Each structure stands twice: as C-alpha cells, then as structure tokens.
C-alpha positions as CSV (number, residue, x, y, z in Angstrom):
1,M,1.2,47.7,43.5
2,V,-2.5,47.4,44.5
3,T,-2.1,50.0,47.1
4,V,-0.4,52.4,44.6
5,V,-3.2,51.9,42.1
6,I,-6.0,52.3,44.6
7,V,-4.5,55.4,46.2
8,G,-3.7,56.9,42.8
9,L,-7.2,56.4,41.5
10,W,-8.8,57.7,44.8
11,M,-6.7,60.8,44.9
12,G,-7.2,61.5,41.2
13,A,-11.0,61.2,41.8
14,Y,-10.7,63.4,44.9
15,Y,-9.1,66.3,43.0
16,A,-11.6,65.8,40.1
17,A,-14.4,66.2,42.6
18,R,-13.4,69.8,43.3
19,M,-15.0,70.8,39.9
20,L,-18.4,70.5,41.6
21,E,-17.3,71.5,45.1
22,Y,-20.2,72.5,47.3
23,E,-18.0,73.1,50.3
24,S,-14.3,72.5,50.8
25,F,-15.1,69.1,52.3
26,A,-18.2,68.3,50.2
27,S,-18.9,68.0,46.5
28,L,-22.0,67.4,44.3
29,W,-20.0,64.9,42.4
30,F,-17.6,62.7,44.5
31,P,-16.2,59.9,42.4
32,P,-13.9,58.6,45.1
33,T,-17.0,56.7,46.4
34,A,-16.9,54.7,43.1
35,V,-13.2,53.9,43.7
36,S,-13.9,52.7,47.3
37,F,-16.8,50.5,46.3
38,A,-15.0,48.9,43.4
39,A,-11.8,48.3,45.4
40,F,-13.8,46.7,48.2
41,A,-15.8,44.6,45.7
42,V,-12.7,43.3,43.9
43,F,-10.0,43.1,46.6
44,R,-12.2,42.7,49.7
45,W,-10.2,43.1,53.0
46,R,-6.9,43.8,51.0
47,A,-8.4,47.1,50.0
48,W,-8.7,48.5,53.5
49,P,-5.1,49.8,54.0
50,A,-5.0,51.5,50.6
51,L,-8.4,53.1,51.1
52,V,-7.7,54.3,54.6
53,L,-4.4,55.8,53.4
54,A,-6.2,57.5,50.5
55,N,-8.9,58.9,52.7
56,V,-6.3,60.2,55.2
57,L,-4.4,61.9,52.4
58,G,-7.6,63.4,51.1
59,A,-8.5,64.7,54.6
60,L,-5.1,66.1,55.2
61,A,-5.4,68.0,51.8
62,T,-8.7,69.4,53.0
63,F,-7.3,70.4,56.4
64,H,-4.4,72.1,54.6
65,R,-6.7,74.1,52.3
66,E,-8.8,75.1,55.3
67,G,-5.7,76.2,57.2
68,S,-6.5,73.8,60.1
69,S,-4.2,74.2,63.0
70,A,-5.2,71.1,65.0
71,G,-1.6,70.0,65.3
72,G,-1.0,66.4,66.3
73,S,-4.7,65.6,66.1
74,I,-4.8,66.1,62.3
75,L,-3.8,62.5,61.6
76,F,-6.4,61.2,64.0
77,D,-9.0,63.4,62.4
78,G,-8.0,62.0,59.0
79,V,-8.5,58.5,60.3
80,L,-12.0,59.4,61.5
81,F,-12.8,60.7,58.0
82,A,-11.4,57.5,56.5
83,F,-13.6,55.2,58.6
84,A,-16.7,57.4,58.2
85,H,-16.3,56.9,54.4
86,C,-14.9,53.3,54.2
87,I,-17.3,51.5,56.4
88,A,-20.3,52.7,54.3
89,Y,-18.9,51.5,51.0
90,W,-17.4,48.3,52.5
91,L,-21.0,47.4,53.6
92,L,-22.3,48.3,50.1
93,A,-19.7,46.1,48.4
94,E,-20.6,43.2,50.7
95,A,-24.3,43.7,50.0
96,V,-23.9,43.7,46.2
97,L,-21.7,40.6,46.3
98,R,-24.1,38.8,48.5
99,S,-27.0,39.7,46.1
100,I,-25.3,37.4,43.5
101,P,-25.9,33.7,44.5
102,G,-22.9,31.5,44.3
103,T,-24.6,28.3,43.3
104,T,-27.7,29.2,41.2
105,A,-28.3,31.4,38.2
106,P,-27.8,35.1,39.1
107,S,-30.5,37.7,38.8
108,M,-29.1,40.9,37.3
109,A,-32.2,42.8,38.4
110,R,-31.7,41.9,42.0
111,T,-28.1,43.0,41.9
112,V,-29.0,46.3,40.2
113,V,-31.5,47.0,42.9
114,S,-29.0,46.1,45.6
115,F,-26.5,48.4,44.1
116,L,-28.8,51.4,43.5
117,L,-30.8,51.2,46.8
118,G,-27.8,50.0,48.8
119,G,-25.7,52.8,47.3
120,M,-28.3,55.3,48.4
121,I,-28.2,54.0,52.0
122,A,-24.4,53.9,51.9
123,A,-24.3,57.5,50.7
124,L,-26.6,58.5,53.5
125,I,-24.5,56.7,56.1
126,A,-21.3,58.3,54.7
127,S,-22.9,61.8,54.7
128,L,-24.3,61.5,58.2
129,S,-21.0,60.2,59.6
130,G,-18.9,62.5,57.5
131,T,-20.8,65.7,58.5
132,W,-20.5,64.6,62.1
133,V,-16.7,64.2,61.8
134,T,-16.5,67.7,60.2
135,S,-18.2,69.2,63.2
136,Q,-16.0,67.2,65.6
137,V,-12.8,68.4,64.0
138,G,-14.0,72.0,63.9
139,L,-14.4,72.4,60.1
140,V,-18.0,73.5,60.6
141,A,-20.2,74.4,63.5
142,A,-22.4,71.7,64.8
143,D,-25.6,73.6,64.0
144,A,-24.5,74.0,60.4
145,T,-24.1,70.3,59.6
146,W,-27.7,69.5,58.7
147,P,-27.8,71.6,55.5
148,L,-24.7,69.7,54.3
149,I,-26.1,66.2,54.6
150,L,-28.3,66.1,51.5
151,P,-25.7,67.7,49.1
152,W,-23.0,65.4,50.5
153,M,-25.3,62.4,50.0
154,I,-26.1,63.4,46.4
155,G,-22.5,64.0,45.6
156,D,-21.5,60.6,47.0
157,Y,-24.3,58.8,45.2
158,A,-23.7,60.6,41.9
159,G,-20.1,59.7,41.9
160,L,-20.9,56.1,42.8
161,V,-23.5,55.3,40.1
162,A,-21.5,57.2,37.4
163,T,-18.4,55.0,37.5
164,G,-18.7,52.3,40.2
165,P,-19.5,49.3,38.0
166,L,-17.1,50.3,35.3
167,L,-14.3,50.6,37.9
168,V,-15.2,47.1,39.1
169,L,-14.5,45.7,35.6
170,A,-11.3,47.7,35.4
171,L,-10.0,46.6,38.8
172,R,-11.0,43.1,38.1
173,G,-8.9,43.1,35.0
174,F,-6.0,44.7,36.9
175,A,-6.3,42.0,39.6
176,A,-6.2,39.2,36.9
177,M,-3.1,40.9,35.3
178,V,-1.2,40.8,38.6
179,G,-2.4,37.4,39.6
180,I,-4.7,38.3,42.5
181,R,-7.8,36.1,42.9
182,T,-11.0,38.0,43.0
183,P,-14.5,36.9,44.2
184,D,-16.1,34.4,41.8
185,R,-19.4,36.3,42.0
186,L,-17.8,39.1,40.0
187,Y,-17.8,36.8,37.0
188,A,-21.5,35.9,37.3
189,F,-22.8,38.2,34.6
190,D,-20.0,37.6,32.0
191,D,-22.4,35.4,30.0
192,L,-25.1,38.0,29.6
193,P,-26.7,37.9,26.2
194,R,-25.0,40.6,24.2
195,P,-24.8,41.7,20.5
196,Q,-21.6,41.4,18.5
197,P,-19.1,44.2,19.2
198,S,-19.7,47.1,16.8
199,P,-17.2,50.0,17.5
200,G,-18.4,52.2,14.7
201,P,-22.2,52.3,15.6
202,F,-21.2,52.6,19.3
203,A,-19.0,55.6,18.6
204,L,-21.8,57.3,16.7
205,K,-24.4,56.7,19.4
206,L,-22.0,57.9,22.1
207,L,-21.3,61.0,20.1
208,L,-25.1,61.7,19.9
209,V,-25.4,61.3,23.7
210,L,-22.5,63.6,24.5
211,S,-23.6,66.1,21.8
212,A,-27.1,66.3,23.3
213,A,-25.6,67.0,26.7
214,T,-23.1,69.5,25.4
215,L,-25.6,71.5,23.3
216,S,-27.9,71.7,26.2
217,L,-25.3,73.2,28.5
218,L,-23.9,75.5,25.9
219,A,-27.5,76.8,25.3
220,I,-28.1,77.4,29.0
221,A,-24.8,79.2,29.3
222,Q,-26.0,81.6,26.7
223,A,-29.5,82.0,28.2
224,P,-29.0,81.3,32.0
225,N,-32.6,82.1,32.8
226,N,-34.1,79.7,30.2
227,E,-34.1,76.5,32.3
228,P,-36.3,74.6,29.8
229,L,-33.2,74.3,27.7
230,L,-31.9,71.7,30.2
231,F,-34.6,69.4,28.8
232,V,-32.2,68.6,25.9
233,V,-30.1,66.8,28.5
234,F,-32.9,64.3,29.1
235,I,-32.8,63.5,25.4
236,A,-29.4,62.0,26.1
237,I,-31.1,59.6,28.5
238,V,-33.2,58.2,25.6
239,L,-30.1,57.9,23.5
240,Q,-28.2,56.2,26.3
241,L,-31.0,53.5,26.6
242,W,-30.5,53.0,22.8
243,I,-26.9,52.2,23.6
244,V,-27.8,49.9,26.5
245,H,-30.2,47.8,24.3
246,T,-28.0,47.6,21.3
247,Q,-24.4,47.5,22.6
248,G,-22.6,45.4,25.2
249,V,-22.3,45.9,29.0
250,T,-18.8,47.5,28.8
251,E,-19.9,50.0,26.2
252,S,-22.9,51.0,28.2
253,L,-20.8,51.6,31.4
254,I,-18.3,53.6,29.4
255,A,-21.2,55.8,28.0
256,I,-22.5,56.4,31.5
257,A,-19.1,57.4,32.8
258,L,-18.4,59.7,29.9
259,F,-21.8,61.4,30.1
260,S,-21.2,62.1,33.8
261,L,-17.7,63.4,33.1
262,T,-19.0,65.6,30.3
263,L,-21.6,67.2,32.5
264,V,-19.1,67.9,35.3
265,V,-16.5,69.4,33.0
266,L,-19.0,71.6,31.2
267,V,-20.6,72.8,34.4
268,Y,-17.2,73.7,35.7
269,A,-16.0,75.3,32.5
270,L,-19.2,77.2,31.8
271,E,-19.7,78.2,35.4
272,L,-23.2,76.6,35.6
273,G,-23.0,75.7,39.2
274,A,-26.5,77.0,39.8
275,H,-27.8,74.1,37.6
276,A,-25.4,71.5,39.0
277,L,-28.0,69.8,41.3
278,T,-30.5,69.4,38.4
279,L,-27.9,68.0,36.1
280,Q,-26.8,65.5,38.8
281,F,-30.3,64.3,39.0
282,A,-30.3,63.8,35.3
283,M,-27.1,61.9,35.5
284,I,-28.4,59.7,38.3
285,T,-31.6,59.0,36.3
286,L,-29.6,58.1,33.2
287,A,-27.3,55.7,35.2
288,A,-30.2,54.0,37.0
289,G,-32.2,53.6,33.8
290,S,-29.1,52.1,32.1
291,Y,-28.4,49.6,34.9
292,F,-32.0,48.4,34.8
293,G,-31.8,48.3,31.0
294,L,-28.7,46.0,31.3
295,A,-30.9,43.6,33.3
296,V,-33.5,43.4,30.5
297,P,-31.5,40.9,28.2
298,M,-31.1,38.6,31.1
299,L,-34.8,38.8,31.9
300,Y,-35.5,38.0,28.3
301,A,-33.2,35.0,28.5
302,D,-34.8,33.9,31.7
303,N,-38.3,34.2,30.3
304,A,-37.3,32.3,27.2
305,Q,-35.8,29.5,29.3
306,L,-39.0,29.4,31.5
307,R,-41.2,29.3,28.4
308,R,-39.1,26.5,26.9
309,L,-39.5,24.5,30.1
310,L,-43.2,25.1,30.2
311,I,-44.0,24.2,26.7
312,H,-41.3,21.7,25.7
313,D,-40.6,18.1,26.7
314,A,-37.3,18.4,28.7
315,L,-35.7,15.3,27.1
316,T,-36.6,15.5,23.4
317,G,-37.5,19.2,22.8
318,A,-40.9,18.3,21.3
319,Y,-43.9,20.2,22.7
320,N,-45.3,18.7,25.9
321,R,-48.7,17.2,25.7
322,H,-50.7,20.1,27.2
323,F,-49.2,22.7,24.9
324,F,-49.3,20.5,21.9
325,V,-53.0,19.9,22.4
326,E,-53.6,23.6,22.8
327,L,-51.7,24.5,19.6
328,S,-53.4,21.7,17.7
329,Q,-56.9,22.9,18.6
330,Q,-56.0,26.4,17.4
331,A,-54.5,25.1,14.2
332,I,-57.6,22.9,13.5
333,R,-59.9,25.9,14.1
334,Q,-57.9,28.1,11.7
335,S,-57.7,25.4,9.0
336,R,-61.5,25.0,9.3
337,I,-62.0,28.7,8.7
338,R,-59.7,28.5,5.6
339,A,-61.4,25.4,4.4
340,K,-58.1,23.5,4.5
341,P,-57.6,19.9,5.5
342,V,-55.6,18.9,8.6
343,S,-53.8,15.5,9.1
344,M,-52.5,13.9,12.2
345,L,-49.7,11.4,12.6
346,M,-49.7,9.2,15.7
347,I,-46.1,8.0,16.0
348,D,-44.9,5.2,18.3
349,L,-41.3,4.1,18.8
350,D,-41.6,0.3,18.4
351,N,-38.8,-1.2,20.3
352,L,-38.0,1.3,23.1
353,K,-38.2,-1.4,25.8
354,L,-35.8,-3.7,24.0
355,I,-33.3,-0.8,23.6
356,N,-33.6,0.0,27.3
357,D,-33.1,-3.6,28.3
358,R,-30.1,-4.2,26.1
359,H,-28.3,-0.9,26.2
360,G,-29.6,0.9,29.2
361,H,-32.0,3.8,29.6
362,A,-29.5,6.3,28.4
363,A,-29.6,4.6,25.0
364,G,-33.4,4.8,25.1
365,D,-33.3,8.5,25.8
366,Q,-30.9,9.0,22.9
367,A,-33.2,7.1,20.6
368,L,-36.2,9.2,21.6
369,S,-34.2,12.5,21.1
370,Q,-32.9,11.3,17.8
371,I,-36.4,10.3,16.6
372,V,-37.6,13.8,17.4
373,R,-34.7,15.4,15.5
374,I,-35.5,13.2,12.5
375,C,-39.2,14.2,12.6
376,H,-38.4,17.9,12.8
377,Q,-36.1,17.5,9.8
378,S,-38.8,15.7,7.8
379,L,-41.7,17.9,8.7
380,S,-42.3,21.5,7.6
381,G,-42.0,24.6,9.7
382,N,-45.8,24.8,10.0
383,D,-46.2,21.3,11.4
384,L,-46.5,20.6,15.1
385,L,-44.8,17.8,17.0
386,G,-45.6,16.8,20.6
387,R,-44.7,14.1,23.0
388,L,-47.8,12.6,24.5
389,G,-45.9,10.4,26.9
390,G,-43.4,7.6,27.0
391,D,-42.6,6.5,23.4
392,E,-45.7,8.1,21.8
393,F,-45.5,11.2,19.7
394,C,-48.1,13.1,17.7
395,A,-47.6,15.4,14.7
396,L,-50.3,17.8,13.4
397,L,-49.9,18.7,9.7
398,P,-52.2,21.7,8.9
399,G,-53.1,22.1,5.2
400,L,-52.0,18.5,4.3
401,D,-54.5,16.0,2.9
402,Q,-54.3,12.3,3.3
403,T,-52.0,11.7,0.3
404,A,-49.5,14.4,1.5
405,A,-49.6,13.2,5.1
406,A,-48.8,9.7,3.9
407,A,-45.8,11.0,2.0
408,A,-44.6,12.8,5.1
409,A,-45.1,9.7,7.2
410,D,-43.2,7.5,4.7
411,A,-40.3,10.1,4.7
412,I,-40.1,9.9,8.5
413,I,-40.1,6.1,8.4
414,E,-37.3,6.0,5.8
415,A,-35.2,8.6,7.6
416,V,-35.4,6.5,10.8
417,R,-34.4,3.4,8.9
418,S,-31.4,5.0,7.3
419,S,-30.0,6.8,10.4
420,S,-27.2,5.4,12.5
421,Y,-27.3,5.2,16.3
422,S,-24.2,5.3,18.5
423,F,-25.5,2.8,21.0
424,S,-26.0,-0.1,18.5
425,S,-25.3,-1.0,14.9
426,E,-27.7,-4.0,14.9
427,L,-30.7,-2.9,17.0
428,K,-32.1,0.2,15.5
429,P,-35.3,2.1,16.4
430,S,-38.3,1.8,14.2
431,L,-41.6,3.6,14.0
432,S,-45.2,2.7,13.6
433,I,-47.4,5.6,12.3
434,G,-51.1,6.0,12.1
435,I,-52.7,8.7,9.9
436,A,-56.0,10.5,10.1
437,T,-57.3,13.5,8.2
438,T,-60.2,15.8,8.8
439,Q,-63.3,14.7,6.9
440,T,-66.1,17.1,8.1
441,T,-66.3,20.6,9.5
442,T,-67.2,19.1,12.9
443,D,-63.8,17.3,13.2
444,D,-61.8,18.5,16.2
445,Y,-58.7,17.5,18.0
446,E,-60.3,14.7,19.9
447,S,-62.0,13.0,16.9
448,L,-58.8,13.3,14.8
449,W,-56.7,11.8,17.6
450,L,-59.1,8.9,18.2
451,R,-59.0,8.0,14.5
452,A,-55.2,8.4,14.2
453,D,-54.7,6.3,17.3
454,S,-56.9,3.5,15.8
455,A,-54.8,3.6,12.7
456,L,-51.6,3.4,14.8
457,Y,-52.8,0.1,16.3
458,V,-53.4,-1.2,12.8
459,A,-49.8,-0.5,11.9
460,K,-48.6,-2.1,15.1
461,R,-50.7,-5.2,14.6
462,G,-49.5,-5.4,11.0
463,G,-45.9,-6.0,12.1
464,R,-44.8,-2.5,13.1
465,N,-42.2,-0.3,11.3
466,Q,-44.9,0.8,8.8
467,V,-47.6,3.4,8.1
468,A,-51.4,2.8,8.3
469,Q,-54.2,5.0,7.0
470,E,-57.4,5.5,8.9
471,E,-59.3,3.7,6.2
472,A,-57.4,0.6,7.0
473,A,-58.3,1.0,10.6
474,E,-62.0,1.2,9.7
475,L,-61.8,-2.0,7.6
476,Q,-60.4,-4.0,10.6
C-alpha cells in the first residue's frame, strides 16, 4: 500500500511538472522532489523501493517521449536516473531529521535552515548528477549539459519548498492510519503555539493571496511587455505572512502549496513561460519567508520561557531578588515623581524548618509556593512580590500609605491562617510581616528595606504570626 501511494503521488507530480517543462527531462517546477523528500522523511529506508520504481517509470516515460532506442539499456539508464535523484533527497531528509534533537527542546529555526539550505544543496546535487546521466544515456550532448544545471536545480528546489513539508504531514497521517511507525522527531513541533482554528478568516485570507497572484498574471497576459505588473504577485507574499502569523501550521502549508499550484496553472494556461523563472523566484521567496515565519511563535515562546527563568524564582514564581530590587527601585522613583507613598512588606515564613523536619523538604517547597499564591491573590496587580532567599519574601506596594499597607498585610496573614495544606492538618505555615512606608523624598529601596526588615524582627520577637509597623520597631 505504501508503495502504491508513493508511486502514485510521484508519477502524478511528474506529469504535473510538464506544465513548466524547460526540456523534456527538466522542468522549472518539479514537485516529485517534494514527494521523494517527504517519503524518505516519513518512511526512511522503506521508501527506497517505491521511489526507485517511481523514478524508473518516470525515466522510461521520458525515454518514450524522446523516442530513445537504447534497447535493453533503457532499464539500466532509468535506474541511473533513480539513484541520481533519490540519493540527494535521502540525504536531505536525513539532515532535516537530524536537525531536530531527540532529547531536548527542538529549534524550529534550525530545522527551517536545514530544510532550506539543505534543499538547495540537494537540488544542486540532483541537477549535477541528473544532467550527467542525461549526457551518458544520449538525451543531450555532453557540451550542452551546463546550461541545464541551473534551471534543473531551480525546478527541483521550487517543487521541494512548495509542498515538501505539507506532504510530510500528509504521509505521516497516512502512516498512522495504516499502523506504520514513523520517526519520533516528526512530532517534535506538534506543540507549537498556534491560534484557535478559524476556517472562515483563513478562507478569506487565502482568497486574497490567490487573487493577488491571479490578477497579476491576468494583467501580464494582457500586457506582456509590462513586467512591473508582476509586482502584484509580491503583494501575495505579504498576505501569506499574514496567514503564517494568524493561522496554524497546516493552514500556512496549504496556502504555500496552493499559491505555487496557482502560479504554475496560470503560467501554463496563459502561456506566460517567458515569466516562469521570475514567478518561481517569487514562489520560493514566499515559501522561505513563510517557513521562517512559522519559527517565530516558537522563538517567542522560547524567549518568554527564558525571560521567566531569568526574572522569576524557579520554585515559587515570585520575582528573583535581582529583578525585584530593580523593579522596586523604578517603582519608588516613579512614585516620588508623582508624590505618592510607597510601602514595603518584609515577609518571613515562620516555621519552615519545622515543616521540613516533620514532613520533608517537598512539604516545605509546597508551603513556600502556596504562600506566594496567597500573596498574589491578596495583593493588587500593581504590587511587586519577590523572593529574597530561603523563607524571606518582600512585597512593594506603590501608592499605598501605612494604613493601606497594614490592611494588605493583615489580609495576607488571615488568608494564610485560613488556608489548608495537604501535607498537614495540624502544623500550618504562619507569617511574620514588617511594614515600612516612605517618609521623605530621599527614601530609596535600601532605606525602605532596612526599616521594613527592622519591623519584621519586631514581629518575630513579639511571637511571630503577626504584623509590625516600623514605628514599633523604632520604639524598641
């Protein structure tokens, strides 16, 4: 069944390639390369027999059209063509699969580069070896092969980038349907950030892309010498990037394939072969830009993850000390400009050591994380919460005076008291909180922290599980 599907796809693509035929054995759009790449990527070694058979059938069809009379050597010549083509795209499939790590987070950008640059190299190898075979079997004179290399390469590359990734998804789905195991790396990007499916908007955007391409080619058909009309095709590239950044991966790949097919059909139907090379460059540009565009959401996600790791405490999610201090200094400066007060809460988890000793460090970690969740729920969106280290946290409350800060601290204390904890129903975490509020225009983070820290020690010496104001700290 796999052989039938691969051979059927390959031969269908082979006959479709004749719409942009450059020579009887070369086309400016050769989608069988996409079938070969996708088959090797999905089925690995199992794809070899089917692809060799498909290439031999394609070569025999070419020999028949050319009226070749090589006799018994025709089959051998067909096998030469098959290996000239298959080896290049087998190597490309291996390179792309190896660009996806099996044990760490994949990099879409690296895989896109491997596919685009590797595809260019594979197309060059296939064109060099293919033109050599054509000269060896007598289809073209040896001194006439060099002018064929670049068009052959462009045709192979255009066919590859137009539908290769989409065919990988299609053949992967077919393999799953018939119960054939495929490389795990092919599933690496299934969790890419993507918007919710929206068939209606996608259909409208796709219609705009294809309309821009169609109008451009209809216009150039009416005015063949007015090449600037081809610029309208490049408008489709902008519209395609709109699809890439607002739709899912599958929709983007479908749009690339349909754009390519639309160009080929219109060039063939409107007899615009003189512009075929320019249009193929436009198609390759659109495809390459789209593939890099697909990598952008993952780069955003990677950057967001990196930023989270850099500025947040890994255990609790509160800001880490360095970033909390930086944000607090900015908030204090802005509040001073607005003539607004700023309050600071120094927060200490009273009985962390006891929790660790009785229930283990996992329970202590859970207590710390739950305390931070409670603080976030009790504080406003403008407040800052950081973990200074161990069981010590600090909250900065811009715009809150001493009375409002005390109310916020009391709310946190009460929320901690009333919460339940899975590790114990008897031993519950409690907090001691010290409060300080800016008093002069010269107050900065350091002075506020020192006064809040002094108030915290008052609360701890007073029996813990309570709030202490900085005035209390000064009296002692």
